[in-house]
C-alpha positions in Angstrom: -5.0 -4.2 -26.5 -8.7 -3.9 -25.7 -10.5 -0.5 -25.1 -10.6 -1.2 -21.5 -7.6 -2.7 -19.8 -8.8 -6.4 -18.9 -7.9 -7.4 -15.3 -7.8 -10.8 -13.7 -7.8 -10.7 -9.7 -6.2 -13.6 -7.8 -7.8 -13.7 -4.3 -11.2 -12.6 -5.2 -13.1 -14.4 -2.6 -16.4 -12.6 -1.4 -15.7 -11.5 2.1 -14.0 -8.9 4.2 -10.5 -9.4 2.4 -8.7 -6.8 0.8 -9.5 -7.8 -2.8 -13.4 -7.7 -1.9 -13.0 -4.4 0.0 -11.0 -2.5 -2.6 -10.0 -4.3 -5.9 -13.2 -5.8 -6.9 -15.4 -2.6 -6.3 -12.9 -0.2 -7.8 -12.6 -2.2 -10.9 -16.5 -2.7 -11.0 -16.7 1.1 -11.2 -13.8 1.8 -13.1 -14.1 3.6 -16.7 -10.6 2.5 -17.6 -10.4 -1.1 -16.5 -12.8 -4.2 -16.8 -12.8 -6.6 -14.1 -12.4 -9.5 -16.7 -11.8 -12.7 -14.2 -12.0 -13.6 -10.7 -9.8 -16.5 -9.1 -10.3 -18.1 -6.0 -9.1 -21.6 -4.6 -12.7 -23.3 -5.1 -15.3 -23.3 -8.2 -17.9 -22.4 -6.0 -16.2 -19.2 -4.3 -15.2 -18.3 -7.8 -18.5 -18.2 -9.4 -20.0 -16.4 -6.2 -17.4 -13.7 -6.8 -17.9 -13.5 -10.7 -21.5 -13.2 -10.0 -21.4 -10.5 -7.2 -18.7 -8.2 -9.0 -19.9 -8.8 -12.6 -16.8 -10.4 -14.0 -16.9 -12.3 -17.2 -14.8 -15.3 -16.2 -14.3 -17.4 -12.9 -11.2 -19.6 -12.3 -10.3 -21.7 -9.2 -6.6 -22.3 -10.7 -4.6 -19.0 -11.0 -2.4 -20.8 -13.8 -5.4 -21.1 -16.1 -6.4 -17.6 -15.2 -2.8 -16.3 -16.3 -2.7 -18.1 -19.4 -6.2 -16.7 -20.6 -5.6 -14.5 -23.8 -8.3 -12.4 -22.3 -6.3 -11.1 -19.6 -4.0 -7.9 -19.9 -3.1 -7.5 -16.3 -3.1 -9.8 -13.4 -3.8 -8.4 -10.0 -2.2 -10.6 -6.8 -4.3 -9.7 -4.0 -3.6 -12.7 -1.6 -1.9 -13.1 1.8 1.6 -11.9 1.7 3.3 -15.2 2.2 1.5 -16.1 -1.1 2.5 -13.1 -3.2 5.8 -14.8 -4.5 4.6 -17.7 -6.7 1.5 -16.2 -8.6 3.4 -13.2 -9.3 6.3 -15.1 -10.8 3.9 -17.1 -12.8 2.3 -14.0 -14.3 5.4 -12.6 -15.1 6.9 -15.7 -16.8 3.5 -15.8 -18.9 4.4 -12.3 -20.1 1.4 -10.8 -18.3 1.6 -7.3 -16.6 1.2 -7.7 -13.0 -0.2 -5.6 -10.0 0.9 -7.1 -6.7 -0.1 -5.6 -3.4 2.3 -4.4 -1.0 4.5 -6.0 0.6 5.9 -7.3 -2.7 7.3 -10.4 -1.1 7.6 -12.0 2.5 11.4 -11.0 2.3 13.7 -8.7 0.4 15.2 -11.4 -1.5 11.7 -12.4 -3.0 11.2 -8.9 -3.9 14.6 -8.7 -5.6 13.9 -11.9 -7.5 10.5 -10.8 -8.8 11.9 -7.4 -9.9 14.8 -9.0 -11.9 12.3 -11.5 -13.9 9.8 -8.7 -14.6 12.7 -6.6 -15.9 13.8 -9.7 -18.1 10.6 -10.2 -19.3 9.7 -6.4 -20.1 6.5 -6.5 -18.2 4.8 -3.6 -16.5 4.8 -3.9 -12.6 2.7 -2.4 -10.1 2.9 -2.4 -6.5 -0.1 -1.5 -4.2 1.6 1.5 -2.5 -1.7 3.3 -3.0 -0.8 6.3 -1.0 1.2 7.7 -4.0 -2.1 8.1 -5.8 -4.0 9.6 -3.2 -5.1 13.2 -4.4 -4.4 14.7 -1.3 -1.0 13.5 -1.0 -0.2 14.2 -4.8 -1.2 17.8 -4.0 1.0 18.0 -0.8 3.8 16.9 -3.0 3.3 19.5 -5.5 2.9 22.2 -3.0 6.4 21.4 -1.4 8.0 20.9 -4.6 6.8 24.5 -5.7 8.1 26.1 -2.5 4.9 26.9 -1.0 6.2 26.2 2.5 9.9 27.2 1.7 12.8 24.9 2.8 11.6 21.8 4.5 12.9 21.6 7.9 11.1 18.8 9.9 8.3 16.3 9.6 6.3 14.7 12.3 4.2 11.4 11.6 1.7 9.5 13.7 -0.4 6.6 12.6 -2.1 4.6 15.4 -4.4 2.0 14.4 -7.0 0.2 16.6 -6.2 -3.3 16.2 -8.0 -5.9 18.8 -6.4 -8.4 20.7 -8.9 -10.7 20.2 -9.0 -12.3 16.8 -10.7 -14.7 14.6 -8.6 -17.6 13.3 -8.7 -15.9 9.7 -6.1 -13.3 11.0 -4.1 -15.0 13.7 -1.9 -16.0 11.1 -0.1 -12.8 11.3 1.2 -13.3 14.8 4.4 -14.7 13.1 7.0 -12.0 12.2 8.4 -14.3 9.3 5.0 -14.0 7.6 5.8 -10.6 6.6 2.4 -8.9 7.4 2.5 -6.7 10.3 2.6 -3.2 11.6 6.3 -2.8 10.5 5.7 -4.1 7.0 2.4 -2.9 6.2 1.3 0.0 8.2 4.9 1.5 8.6 5.8 0.3 5.2 2.8 2.5 3.6 3.5 5.3 6.0 7.1 5.8 5.3 6.4 5.4 1.5 4.0 8.1 1.5 6.5 10.4 3.4 9.2 9.4 0.5 6.8 10.4 -2.0 5.5 13.7 -0.8 9.1 14.7 0.0 10.6 13.6 -3.3 13.6 12.5 -0.9 14.8 9.3 0.5 16.5 8.6 4.0 20.0 9.3 4.5 20.3 8.3 8.0 17.8 6.3 10.2 17.4 4.9 13.8 14.4 3.1 15.1 12.9 1.1 17.7 10.8 -1.9 16.6 8.8 -3.5 19.5 6.3 -6.2 20.0 4.3 -4.8 22.9 1.2 -7.3 22.9 2.7 -10.7 23.3 -0.3 -12.5 22.9 -3.7 -12.6 21.1 -6.8 -14.6 21.5 -8.2 -16.8 18.9 -11.9 -16.4 19.2 -12.6 -19.3 17.4 -10.6 -21.8 19.6 -10.6 -19.7 22.7 -6.9 -20.0 22.9 -4.1 -17.5 23.2 -1.5 -17.5 20.9 2.0 -16.2 21.1 3.0 -13.2 19.1 6.2 -12.1 17.7 5.1 -9.9 14.9 6.0 -6.1 15.8 3.2 -3.7 16.7 5.3 -0.7 17.6 7.9 1.1 15.2 9.5 4.4 16.1 11.6 6.5 13.8 14.1 9.2 14.0 15.8 10.1 10.6 17.3 12.5 8.4 16.3 12.9 4.7 18.7 13.5 1.9 16.9 17.1 1.6 18.1 17.8 4.9 14.9 17.5 6.8 14.5 15.6 10.0 11.8 13.0 10.7 10.2 11.6 13.7 7.5 8.9 13.2 5.6 6.7 15.5 3.4 3.9 13.5 1.6 1.5 16.2 -1.3 -0.8 16.7 -3.0 -0.3 19.9 -5.8 -2.5 21.4 -8.3 0.5 21.9 -9.3 3.7 20.4 -6.6 4.3 17.6 -6.2 8.1 16.7 -5.8 7.5 13.2 -3.0 9.1 10.7 -1.4 12.6 10.5 1.3 13.8 8.6 2.8 17.3 9.6 5.4 18.9 7.4 7.0 22.3 8.5 8.8 24.7 6.3 10.7 27.9 6.6 7.7 29.7 5.1 4.7 27.6 6.2 3.2 24.1 7.2 1.2 21.6 5.5 -0.7 18.8 7.4 -2.8 15.8 6.4 -5.1 13.7 8.3 -7.4 10.7 8.0 -9.0 8.2 10.1 -7.0 5.4 8.4 -3.8 4.7 6.7 -3.2 7.1 3.4 -3.3 4.0 1.1 -7.0 3.0 2.5 -9.0 6.2 2.2 -8.9 10.1 1.4 -7.0 12.5 3.4 -7.8 16.2 4.2 -5.2 18.6 3.7 -4.7 21.9 5.9 -2.0 24.7 5.3 -0.6 27.6 6.9 1.6 30.2 5.0 3.2 33.0 6.8 0.9 32.7 9.6 -0.1 30.2 12.5 -3.6 29.0 11.8 -4.1 26.0 9.7 -7.0 26.2 7.0 -8.3 23.7 4.8 -7.1 23.3 1.5 -9.1 21.9 -1.6 -7.8 19.2 -3.6 -7.5 20.1 -7.2 -10.1 18.4 -9.4 -7.2 17.4 -12.2 -5.8 15.1 -9.6 -9.1 13.1 -9.3 -9.3 10.5 -11.8 -12.0 8.4 -10.5 -15.9 9.2 -11.4 -18.2 10.4 -8.9 -19.9 6.7 -8.9 -16.5 5.1 -7.4 -17.3 4.1 -3.8 -15.4 6.2 -1.1 -12.5 4.7 1.0 -10.3 1.9 -0.2 -11.9 1.4 -3.6 -11.5 5.2 -4.2 -7.7 5.1 -3.7 -7.3 1.7 -5.6 -9.5 3.1 -8.2 -7.0 6.0 -8.7 -4.2 3.3 -9.0 -6.2 1.6 -11.8 -6.5 4.7 -13.7 -2.6 5.3 -13.6 -2.2 1.5 -14.6 -4.5 2.1 -17.6 -2.4 5.4 -18.7 0.8 3.7 -18.3 -0.2 0.6 -20.7 -1.7 2.9 -23.2 1.0 5.7 -23.4 3.9 3.5 -22.0 4.6 6.4 -19.5 4.5 5.2 -15.8 3.3 7.5 -13.1 2.6 4.8 -10.5 4.8 2.7 -8.1 6.7 -0.2 -9.7 8.5 -3.3 -8.2 11.6 -1.1 -8.2 9.9 1.2 -5.8 8.9 -1.7 -3.9 12.5 -2.9 -3.6 13.5 0.4 -2.1 11.1 0.2 0.5 12.0 -3.4 1.5 15.5 -2.2 1.9 14.2 0.7 4.2 12.4 -1.9 6.4 15.4 -4.1 6.6 17.4 -1.0 7.8 14.8 -0.2 10.5 14.9 -3.9 11.7 18.9 -3.6 11.9 18.8 -0.3 13.6 16.3 -1.7 16.4 18.5 -4.9 16.8 21.7 -3.2 17.2 20.8 0.0 18.8 22.7 2.0 16.3 22.1 4.5 13.5 22.1 3.1 10.0 23.4 5.1 7.3 21.6 4.6 4.0 
């Protein structure tokens, strides 16, 4: 394998999409991975991206990029409904693959991709980047070390500002069946971050999954569109370690309050805060041990793998993931979320839907 891990990104169009906001700048600044190739749907946009981000190769057919012997890892960074086919093609070609979360539009798609990857023996990475956010990694270490004693309860709030007026490029998310909404994305990332820091999964779960804003305005056509995608998720649950959990994840039209996760133990408290979801940017960590005043806690430098030149925000957290990808491919030891992690989370989302639909608690 080359000195740097050679990555080809599908969905690399220049703009405000997730690849351009996070993956492409992260790879451009990475000391461990090289942005070898970009792929979009048109030759002109592929060449524009190649020049802007410094890739060596540009493709407008992902099958051709996947077939290139110059690519070690294929990153699938497209809309959720389009994850399945390029991920499947990359695995079939024997490439290692990094697919953004959600892995599939449905749990069945995620199961099929995971089984195929296992049969081909390729490394898989899923974009649950909160698991490499240094503040959450340190929080996990502190909890595991007994810093706050026995974990008793956890409270989570993520209220994101999501305008009701949207351009046509974003109104496709109105349909719940497309798999990209507050339940699958915001709640998925937030609840997975909880699973990660607690090193424990859900044992019992009940939920409310609701669509409170039932119409959006398409600002390009000036027409309203009906919305079925959920925008509020409320969770009450028990974890296998005995802790109880209350979480509210929502999209609100105005002045979202950001992210906060509070973990209360028998000896102390830990709190992380951010203006955004923990997979999107760094978090700040506060703690109290044997007292009632929260104090800022410094994140150990050993948990920060990206260079100082890495742009802050989304590229920073994605850059942390690419470091872990490179380490896994070089050593064979995986310390990042895989497709198996994704399948577990897909099943949790299924349980949330079931609990909300039936009004009953679900045993996990």
